[in-house]
N, C-alpha and C positions, 0 to 999 in steps of 0.2 A: 632515496629509498624507492625501490621498484616493487609495485604491488600488483597482484592479480585479483580482480574482483569477479567472483564466480556467482552466477545467478541462473536460476532454472530457465528463464526466458527473458528476452530483452527486445521488445517490439514497440516502436514509437507510436503506433496506432492502437496499442492495447496497453494503456498506461495504468500504473497503480502505485501504491505507496513504496513498495520495494524498489521498483524501477526509479522512482523519484529520488530516493536516497542514494542509490548506486550512482546515478547520473550526476547529481549535484555534488556529492563528495568527490567523485572522480575528477570533475572539472576543477574543484578547489584544490585538490591534491596537485594537479598539474600546474595551477597558478602559483602554488607555494613551492615549486621546484622539485616535486616528486613525480613519479611516473605511475599512472594507473592504466590498466588494460582490462577491458570488460570481456568476460568469456561466458557464453550461454549456449543452450541448445538451439536448434532451428525451429523450435515450436512456434507456430503461428507466423513464421517468417521464412521466405524463400531466399533472402539475401544472406549469403554466408559471411562475408566480411565487408566492413565499411569503416570509414573514419569520419567522426563527427566531432567538431570543436577540438580537433587534434587528439582525440581519444580513439585508439584502435578498438573496434568492436568485432569480435570473432565468434561465429556461431558454428556449431558442430552437429553432425548427424547423431541421432539418438534412437532409442527404442524402449518400449515398455515390455518387460520380460513376462508376457502373459499370452497363453494360447487363447484363440477366439476373441482377440482384441480387434474389433472392426473399426472402420474409419470414424463412425459416429462416436464410439466410446473413446477413441484416441483424441478426437477433437475436444470432447468434454474434459479429458485429463489435461490436455494442453492449456485449456482455459483456466482450470483450477484443480489443484490436488494431485497433479501428475507426479510420479516418482520414477524417473527414467534413469537409464544408464547410457553412457556415451563413450565408446572406445576411443574415438577421435579426441574428445575433450581430455580424457585421462592421459592419453599419449602426449598431448600438448603440455599438460601440467607437469608431466614427467621430464620433458626435454627442453622446455623454454629456458633460455639462459638468463642469468643475472636476475634472479627473483629473491627478494628479501623476506617476503611474507605473503601468504595466500589468505584472502578474506572471502569466506563462503557465506552467501546470503540465502542459502537454501538448506534444507535438512535432508535426512535419510540418505538415499543413494547418491545424490549429488555431493553431499558432505562426506560420504564414505569414500568416494573417489578422491576427493581433496585430501582426506586423511591419509589414504594409502600413498598417494604421490608425495605428500609433504614428508611423511616418515621415510620413504625411500630416498628422498633428497636431503634429509636432515635440515629442513627449514621449518619455521613455526607456521601454524595456521590457526585461525579463529573462526567461529561461527556466529552469525548474527541471527537473533530471533526477531522477525518482523511481525510477530503475532502468530498464535495458533499452536504453540507447543503445549502449554498447560491448560488453556481455558477455552477450547472450541466446544460450543454447545452440542449436545447429543443430536439434535435435529440436523445441524449442519454436517456433522460427521456422517450421518446416515446418507445425506445427499452426495457427499464427496465420494463415498465408496460404491455408489450405484454403478459406475462404469465397470467395476471389477466383477460385477455379478455374472455368474456363468462363465468365468474365465479360469484358467489354470496357471498358477505362478510357477514358471520354470526358472525363475531367477534366484532361487535359493543358493545355488552354487556360487554365483557372483556375490551374493550377500555375505556368504561365509568367507570368500576370498578377500573381500574388501573390509571384512569385520565391521559390517554395517552398524551393529549394535554399539560399537565403541566410538562412534564419531564425536560424541560429546565428552565421554570420559577421557579421551586422549587429546581433545582440543586444548590448545595452549591458553585460550581465553574464550569467553562468551560475551557478546554485546546484546543488550536488550533495549528495544525502543520503547517498550511498555514498562512502567514501574512495577506493576504486579508481577510480571515475568522476571524482572530483575530480583525482586525479593524472594520469589520461589526458587530461582536459580542459585541464589546465594545460600539458601537453606540446603538445597540438594547437592551442591558442589562447594562446600565450605573452604576447601583448600585451593580452589581454582581462581584465577583472575576473572572476575565478573564485573562488567561495567554497565552503567545506565547511560545511554546516549539518545536523547530525544531527536525527533526529526526536525528539519528546518524549513525555511521558506525564503524564496527570493522576494524580499519585501518590495524592492523598487519595481520589479516586474509587475506585481499585482496592484501597487498603489498608483502607478502611472496611468493617466486617463487613457482608456482604450480608444483606438482610432475607429473601430467599427461599431455598429449599433446592433446588438444581439436581437433585441425585440423587433426592430425593423426587418432584419434579415429573415427571421423565423415567423414573421407576421403575428406577433403578439401585440394586442392593443396596448398603447402606451400608458393608459390609465389603470391597467390591471396591477393589483398587488401580486408580485411574483415571488413564489416560494421556490428556492433552488435546492436541489440535492445532487451533488456530484460524487458518484461512487459507482463501483461495479454493480450491475444489476444482478443481484444474488440474494439468496435467503438471509445471509449474514447481515446485509445492509437494511433489510426490513422496509423497503419502499412501499410495501402493501399498506402500512399504516398511514402513509402520506396520501394514498388514494382514498382511504377512508376519511381522512381529514378534509380533503378536497370535496368529497361528497357531502360532508356535514356543513362545510362553509357554503356550498352552492345552494343549500336549502334556505339560507337567510340573506345571502348577498350574491351579486352577479359580477364581481370585479376581481376575482382571485384566479391565478394561473399557476400551475405547477410545472416546473421544468426538471426533468430527470436526465442527467448526462452521465454516461459511463458504458464501458463495454459489457456485453452480455456474457457472464461466466456461468450462468445456469439457464439453459433454454427452457426447462420446465417452469422455473420461476417467472421468466419473462412471459410465457404463455398464460400463466396464472394472472399476472398483472393485466395483460390484454383482455382477458375475460372480465375482470372487475371493471375495467374502463368501459367495455361494451355494455355490461349489465346496468351500470350506473350512468350511462350516457355522458361520459366525461371527455369525449373526443375533442370538443371545442375549447376545453379549459386545461389541456395538458399538452406538453411538448416533450417527446422522448428523442434523445439523440444518442445513438449507440456508439459513443466514443468520439472524442475529438483529439487530434494530435496535441500533445502537451504544449506545443509552441503556437497553436492556432490562436490568433487574436480574438476569435469568437469566445474562447474560454474566459479570457479576462473580462470581456464585455459582459458575458453571462453573469459573472460574479458582481460586477459593478452596477448592473442594471436590476439586480434582484433586490427585493425589499427585506428578505431574510434568508438565512441558510439553515436548513434543518438536517441533522444527521441522526437518524433514529436506529442506529445499528443495534443488533442483539449482542454482539461483542465487538470490540474495537481496540487493538493494541495501542494505537496512538491517535490517529485522526488527523493526518497531515492536511486534509482539505479544510479543516477548521482554521489552521494557520493561514491558508490562502484566503478564506473568507474574511478573517480578521484584517489581513493586509489590504484587502479590497474595500474595507470600510463598511461592511454589513454585519448586522447582529446575528448571533448564532443561538439556536436551540439544539440541544443534544441529549442523547441517552446518558445516564450516569453509570456507564459501564467501562471496564478495562482502563485503558490509558486516558479516556475522556474524563473519568472521574477525578484525575489529577490535573489534567490540562485545563479544564474549564473550572472557573470559580463562580459558583452560582450567584447571580445578581451583581457580580463585579465585572466579568468580561463575557458572560453568556448566561443562558438559562438552561437548567435541567428540566426534563419532564420525566415522570415516574414510569413510563412505558405504556400508559393507558391512553386511549384516544381522547378521553375526557380531559385529562391533564394537558395533553398536547394542544388541544383546541383552546384551552384556557391560556396557555403560554402564547399561542399565536395571537389571540385577541389582545393580550397584554402588550405585545410589541406593536400591534397596529394602533392601539389607542393611547399608549403612554409614550409620548415623544421624549420626555425627560429621561425615562429609563433607557430608551433606544440610544440616545446620545451618550449616556453614561457608559453603556456596554461597549459602544463603538470606540469611544475615547480611550477607555482602559485597555481594550484589546489591541488597539494600534500601538500603544505604549509598550505593552508586553511583547508583541511580536518584533518590534524594533530592537529591543534590548536583549532578548533572550534567545531568539530563534533564527538568527542569520546563519546561512550555510557556512560562511567564513568561520564563525565562532564554533559551530558544530565540528567542522573539519579540523580545526586546531586541536580540539579535544581528541579527535580520532587519531591524529598524528602522535599525540602524547601517549595514547594507548598502544599504538604500534611500537613506538620506541621502547616502552616498558616491556612489552611482550617479547620483542627481539632480544633485549638485554637479558631478560630472565632466561630465555631459551639458551642463549650462548653461554651464560654462566653455568647452566646445568651440564653443558658439554665439556667444560674445562675439568 
């Protein structure tokens, strides 16, 4: 089976959940005798084509169809929320030989190009929701549309040509990584193939003892209780509450340290965090790393040397970093939102907090002071991640979905 995996951007230094899914399922598809090719725009990347782990990665020129779109606005859209067109990518989709199915991991214009090419070629296509279709909070939506302010959309002709509004209606299937979106998609498209497929994790990679020492390299005192949050630096991820937590902890103890790792997808939010750090004099108790290559050994060491992992997101379709923390053997505190509400089982494999600083501080103290609870959460989480969330198991399900989609599409043509 030959598959094309289409994603808005694919940059090894600007990693996120979507890229993790595309990369790991593509590797497993190849191992299982199928062919996967990754197609993306050149957003945040100058290298057009490369081959990694025997997987061809092709990137294409693109544009945002808006007048008065300056470089700063374009960069903001490249980082998050961009809705581009790419004539090169569309042409490749149209003419690439021997394709059985196209899997689009983006929405809107990217998916509209996939739709148009697939229909012209008479092959099936599907769309994956990696979060953000049904449940993006109003505050985050307002931030995402800021780059479009004072611009003029001249792309309406292309939208009509590609029938942008029909990319979901005409899709042969939808895959959801979040269970909430799965249920809502089933309700909205009752006649369509809709699948729930959670994310996975390379358990062996994160459970194997790291060769490097993260604390030593980044000059974090060895005796400090380290709180880790690995996610995009963005309003959605709510790192602000972690700075407030650190400020509260510092008032009563002097051995806590916060580590934030992730690419900056909102410069405004990053500047806001910097201001909070300055006002509360947190500079000596916080380390911010604006992105690590997903294969960087420091990443695994950061997990393994942390005392706990906290993901305080305002909304979260799944939370793949929780799986990585579990595989690394550290306890997790998370918001009870989106996919996290289903992934984490309170007091079994992690702790929920109710969104308030007071409750987050309470859960932090509980993990620090209750070793029996810590051990229980870590043990249960390790068992869960081993049995349910391997990339091999996830990709086997994906192959089964592909086969069902292709069979159903071909039967309609007869």
